[in-house]
N, C-alpha and C positions, 0 to 999 in steps of 0.2 A: 503493501500500499504505499504510495506515493514516494518510492522507493526506496522505500526500509521493509526488512524482514521480520514475520512475528511467528511467534509458533502457537502453539492450538491450546496453550492455557488460558486461564482465565485471563479475562481484559486487563486485571489489574496485576495480573503474572506472568508478563509477556507476551499476551495476544493481544490479538486484534484492538486497534482504540474503544474507549468508549463510546466515543461521537461516533463513529462509524455511520450508524444508518442514520443520526440526524445530518450528517454530511451528505449523504447521498440523497436522503430526502430534499435537501437545500439545493443541491446544484444538478439534479434529475427532474425536478418536477417543473413545469413551465409557470414561470411568475405569475400569471393570472389565476392560477390554482394555489400559487403559494399564498398569494394574496388573500385569497377566500380562505385558505386553510387557518392562518393567521386569525382573521376575523372572527371566523368559527369557533376556535379554541377560546378567544375572547369572549365569545357568547356562550358557549356550553360551560365553561368556567364559573361564568356570570349567574347562571340558573341550574348550579351544581346539586343543588336539593332538589329538584324537580327528578321524576324518575328517569326519562329519556338521556339529558346530559350528564345527568350521573353515570348511566349505563355505558355512555358514548367516553367519556372519561375513565371511568374503568378497564375500559377496552383496548383504547389509546396506551395508558402507563402499562395495562396486563399484558402489553406483547413490547414495548420497548424497554422497559426496566430489563426483564429476564433476558431478552437477545442479546442485549449492550452488554452484559456482564459476563456472557460467553466467551471464549478466546477466539472460534472459529466463525466469522462473519460471512456468509454470501447475498448477494444480492436480489439472486431468486428468493430468499427467505423471505423479503418484504412485501411478497404477494400477499401473505396471510395478513400483513398488515392495511393493506390497500384500502381494503370495504371500510373499514373504521378512518381511514385519514379522507375518504371521499365523500363519506356522510358527513363529517365536519366540514368540508370545504363547500357542500354544497348548502348547508346551513350558514355558512359564511357569507357566500353568494348571495344569499336571500337576505340576510343582513345588510351586508351593505347595498343590496337594490332597495330595501326599505327606509335605511337610511337617507340615499340619495334622492326618495321620492318625498320624504320629508322635508328634505332642504330645499327644494325647488318649488314645491307647490304653491309657497306664498308668491314666489315671482313667476311664475310660468302656467300657461294654460295646463290641464288636466291634459291632453292631446299631447302637448310636446313633452309633459314629463313621461309618458306611458312610452313616447319615441325612444327617449335618451334611456330608458332601464331596456328596452327592445334591444338598443344597439348595446350596452353596457353586457347585456345577457348573451348577445352574439359572441362580444371580446372573450368572456369567459368560454363559451364553447367552439366557438369557431378557430381560435387561435391554437390550443390544444390538436385538434386536429389537424391544421395546417402544419404544426410541427413534427406532429406524427407523420405526416406524409413527406414532409422534407427529409426528416431522420431515417427515411426507409434508404437501402435495405439494413443498413446498421445502426438499428434500434438502441443497443446498450450503447455506443459511443455518443449519444446525445447529452449534451450540456446546456443548463441556461447561462446566461449572460455572468452569473455569479461563478461558475466554474472557470471562467476565465479563457475559453478554449482550449483548455489542456485536456482535449480526449484522450483517454487510454494512460493517463497521467494517475489516476488515484486508487483505481484498482485494475492493471492491465488484464490479470486472470480472467476476470467477470466481464470487462469492457471488451475486450476483443474475441475470446471465446475460439479461438483458434483462425479467426477472420484473417485472411490471408496467405494460411499455409497452404491452400490448394495452388496457387499462384506461383508460390517459394518451391514447392514440389515439383512443379510445371517445368520453372527453369533448370533445375538439376535435371531432369528428365531430358530437355533438350539439349544440355552439354555435358554430362556427363559420360566419358567415355565405359567401355565395356566392362562390366564388372567391378564400377568404382563403388567407393564406400560412402554412404551417407548419414550422418547423426542427426537425431533429432530427440523430442521427447514425446511423443505420440504414438505408438505401433501401431495401432488399428488404421487411424488416417493414414500414414506413410504406406500401410500394406494397402489400403484400397486404391490409392492414388497411383501408386509403382506400377501396378495392376491394369489401371484405368488406363494410363498414359506409355502402356506398353512394355516399361522397365522393368521388369521382374528379375534382372539381370544385376541389379543394383544391389548390394548387400548394405542393410539397416543396422544401425548402434545407438544404442540410448546413450543419451549424453550423459544422463546421472546415474549412470552405472560405470565404475571407475577400471573394472576387470573388461568392460567392453570396450571403452574408449582406448586401454593401454593396447589391445589386441588390432583396433582398426589399423589399417596400411597410414604410414605417415602422411600422405597427400590423400586426403579425403574432403568431401563435402560436410558442410556443415550448416542446419539452420537455426537458428537463434530466436526463437520467439519472445517478445515481451510479456507475456501472461504466463509462460512457461519457464522461469526462473525460479529456482528453487535452492535452500542449503545445500543438497548435494550437488550441484551444477554452478553456481555462482562463481566460484572461485576459478572452473575451468573457463568460464564464458568471458569474466573479466580479465584472463589472460588472452585470450583468444581476440577479444575487441580491443587490447592493446598492441597485440603484434602486427596484427591482419587488417585487412580494409574489406568491407564485404563488395562482392561483384554485384551482388543484385539488393537494392531494398523494397519493399513492399510497403507502401504507405496508405492509408484507408481515413480518410475525413482528415487530413492533415498530420496523423499519428503515422509513427512508424509502427507495422504490427508484426513485421519478421524480417530479418536479413540473412542472406545466403553466403557462406564464405568457402574459399576453396584454399583450405589450409595446407601447407607444401609441409608443416614442420608440428603436426598434431601430437606425435608420440613426445615431443620437448614442454608442451604446456603445463604447468602447473597442476596439479590435480587438489582437490577439496584436502583441507586438513581433516 
């Protein structure tokens, strides 16, 4: 996460930071929905003694607190949180419309107020739809302006999800001589595309396996994915990146998803301690 490695222990014992889900809610949610969520949280807290708002607060906290304490965190876990988040955002949207109507009614005709309310409702509904269409097909790389355009930086494993790997393997298949070796971190994906591109003569080895790396020929192709850097391979990858330049770089939405190296001195690269 953001260039740092974390274990799977509890969040306060070396695991992923406590703010993981709050951060991703803030940078992955379209701004109109985020504004509505903020207004909705204020409204349900103000009415927390009522059964409905109390239930929403309970469900909101019942999810975010325990999930933030565990060490291993994944964006897909947030799917079970989204129903509560979107209901609160809907309440916030209604509250914003009601506040706007009350503010404008003394100054404008009822028809104009309704027209402005309809336009604002359209913003809340159309803008997220437009953002979703624009983000296709790499939805996981979407960031709102609060993310400062740093796609793939906050959690590469979750944001890339092996996107770009097909193109990287294809480049290797085009250039590699018969019987060449290629290293990577996703054996089933490599097996699938080596077969699809008609290069089953290539020999795959896993970068996080020191024994397999040591057995690979000195001259090998290596595919490094931003989302597949682990404790077991990071020292090797850092040495590779410091000594060689990639022959191909796969970029998605302005972010580097994968690099292809043709290392001539693979056996001399330092191994993880």
